[in-house]
Steps between C-alpha positions, in 0.01 A plus 500: 500500500411841368771467234371164389151643440646788299712262293199273439289798391776619267532150353124476451495840327794401276342166412169674426679752277679221313173306456315811383783584260499146360121510457521836320774366271290191419201725423715728282644199316150358444378834358808512273432144379138585422602816313764305304236242410264774378776652288582162350133440419478844337815431302362166381174664392691775321722240334204363306410842359865585437529229236191635322634855517837389367334322207296812422811716517680267258203505262485880513874521431469259207213707359702820542796340323273382217340841459843668516627270223191574292548874556865472391390314187236764423752778561741339253218468247403865550862606454522299177179663376633847589822427314304375200282810507802731526663327204181516291448865590861583410465314171178691426677829570790396276258418217322832539827692499622308197168559322520872579861512388435345161161668435560810286173654622600499870705774657714290739588787734139613557385137536774434757398812696136390495590155639717650773203704620290186544 
């Protein structure tokens, strides 16, 4: 009889442990479901702002591309103006040298030295 009582007590303890374990697992699963639901709600709320942010990013990129293209165009224009200036300046120097060369009143060597100093 003593052994029967011990076996019954052991069975009751084991059944209680299994029931407690099952209850804890159900509670853990419920908490996990609630957390997953919160995360999904947050993701859905973020999804609405994500589309707006993406549109703004595209607009900013388009503006940057437009400004970059305009800057490239202005740089090409500036380069053309520099080239034109260099050519005009060289032509002016050629005319001055030619004028000095053919002018009998100009000492070409002293005039050349004076220009080199400037």
